[in-house]
C-alpha positions as CSV (number, residue, x, y, z in Angstrom):
1,M,90.2,74.0,9.1
2,L,93.7,73.3,8.0
3,K,95.9,76.3,7.3
4,L,99.1,76.6,5.4
5,I,101.3,79.6,6.2
6,M,104.2,80.6,3.9
7,C,106.6,83.4,4.7
8,V,108.1,84.3,1.4
9,K,111.3,85.9,0.2
10,R,111.4,87.3,-3.3
11,Q,113.9,86.2,-5.9
12,P,117.0,88.3,-5.5
13,R,116.8,89.5,-9.1
14,L,113.4,91.1,-8.5
15,T,112.6,94.5,-7.0
16,R,109.9,94.7,-4.3
17,G,107.6,96.2,-6.9
18,E,108.2,93.4,-9.4
19,F,107.7,90.8,-6.7
20,D,104.4,92.4,-5.6
21,E,103.2,92.8,-9.2
22,H,103.8,89.1,-10.0
23,W,102.3,87.9,-6.7
24,R,99.1,89.9,-7.0
25,N,98.5,90.0,-10.7
26,R,99.8,86.7,-11.9
27,H,100.0,84.3,-9.0
28,A,96.8,85.2,-7.3
29,P,94.7,84.6,-10.4
30,L,96.4,81.2,-10.9
31,V,95.6,80.2,-7.3
32,R,92.0,81.4,-7.9
33,E,91.8,79.3,-11.1
34,H,92.9,76.1,-9.3
35,A,91.1,76.8,-5.9
36,A,88.1,74.6,-6.5
37,L,90.1,71.7,-7.9
38,L,92.6,71.8,-4.9
39,G,89.9,72.4,-2.3
40,I,91.3,75.8,-1.3
41,R,88.7,77.6,0.8
42,K,90.5,80.9,1.4
43,Y,93.7,82.5,0.2
44,V,95.2,85.7,1.7
45,Q,98.4,87.6,0.8
46,T,99.9,89.9,3.4
47,T,102.8,92.3,2.7
48,P,104.7,94.3,5.3
49,L,103.4,97.9,5.7
50,A,105.8,100.2,3.9
51,N,106.4,102.5,6.9
52,P,109.9,101.9,8.3
53,A,109.4,104.2,11.3
54,A,106.3,102.4,12.4
55,Q,107.9,99.0,11.8
56,S,111.0,100.0,13.7
57,A,109.0,101.4,16.7
58,L,107.0,98.2,16.8
59,Q,110.0,96.0,16.8
60,R,111.9,98.1,19.4
61,A,108.9,98.1,21.7
62,R,108.9,94.3,21.9
63,G,112.6,93.7,21.4
64,T,112.2,91.7,18.2
65,E,114.2,91.3,15.1
66,S,113.2,93.1,11.9
67,V,111.1,91.3,9.4
68,D,113.1,89.3,6.9
69,F,110.3,88.3,4.5
70,D,108.6,90.0,1.6
71,G,105.2,88.7,2.4
72,C,103.1,86.0,4.0
73,A,100.6,83.7,2.2
74,E,97.8,81.9,4.0
75,L,95.7,79.2,2.5
76,W,92.8,77.2,4.1
77,W,91.3,73.8,3.5
78,D,88.6,71.8,5.2
79,D,91.1,69.3,6.6
80,L,94.4,67.6,5.9
81,D,92.8,64.5,4.4
82,S,90.8,66.4,1.8
83,H,93.8,68.6,1.0
84,L,96.0,65.6,0.4
85,A,93.3,63.8,-1.6
86,A,92.9,66.8,-4.0
87,R,96.6,66.8,-4.7
88,A,96.6,63.1,-5.4
89,S,94.5,63.2,-8.6
90,P,96.2,63.7,-11.9
91,E,94.5,67.1,-12.3
92,G,95.5,68.0,-8.7
93,R,99.1,67.1,-9.3
94,Q,99.1,69.2,-12.5
95,A,97.5,72.2,-10.7
96,L,100.1,72.0,-7.9
97,K,102.9,71.7,-10.4
98,D,101.5,74.9,-12.2
99,L,101.5,76.8,-8.9
100,I,105.0,75.7,-7.8
101,E,106.4,76.5,-11.3
102,D,104.9,80.0,-11.0
103,E,106.2,80.4,-7.4
104,Q,109.7,79.7,-8.7
105,R,109.4,82.7,-11.0
106,F,109.2,85.2,-8.2
107,V,109.7,83.4,-4.8
108,D,113.1,82.3,-3.5
109,L,111.8,78.9,-2.1
110,T,115.2,78.1,-0.6
111,R,114.9,81.1,1.7
112,S,111.2,80.9,2.4
113,Q,109.4,79.0,5.1
114,L,106.1,77.2,5.1
115,W,104.1,75.1,7.6
116,Y,100.7,73.7,8.3
117,G,98.7,74.9,11.3
118,M,95.4,74.9,12.9
119,E,93.7,78.2,13.8
120,H,92.4,78.9,17.3
121,E,90.2,82.0,17.0
122,V,90.3,84.1,20.1
123,I,88.5,87.3,19.1
């Protein structure tokens, strides 16, 4: 399975609550609407736990930097070829355009990161 991981930063003009509301209640249904056409097998949104003490303790224990993202999106496809093929059709291009246009409403794409990966399940 091919996986896309996107670590997202919200638009600076949005509060955390506004970002979360748009991501969960507007963007997620849009992804769901286009999932079959784009061959998306799974879509998960993860947001940082709102517990500063626990987050700080975790980071101190491992000597890491604090999280600098507002969330992480994960999307799965069967493979890269089918993923790219779905995006090549006129309908696929329009669906992708719709998703990116919506992302621009709440995600600061210039400060976000995304990459393809392959999962290696251990447990």
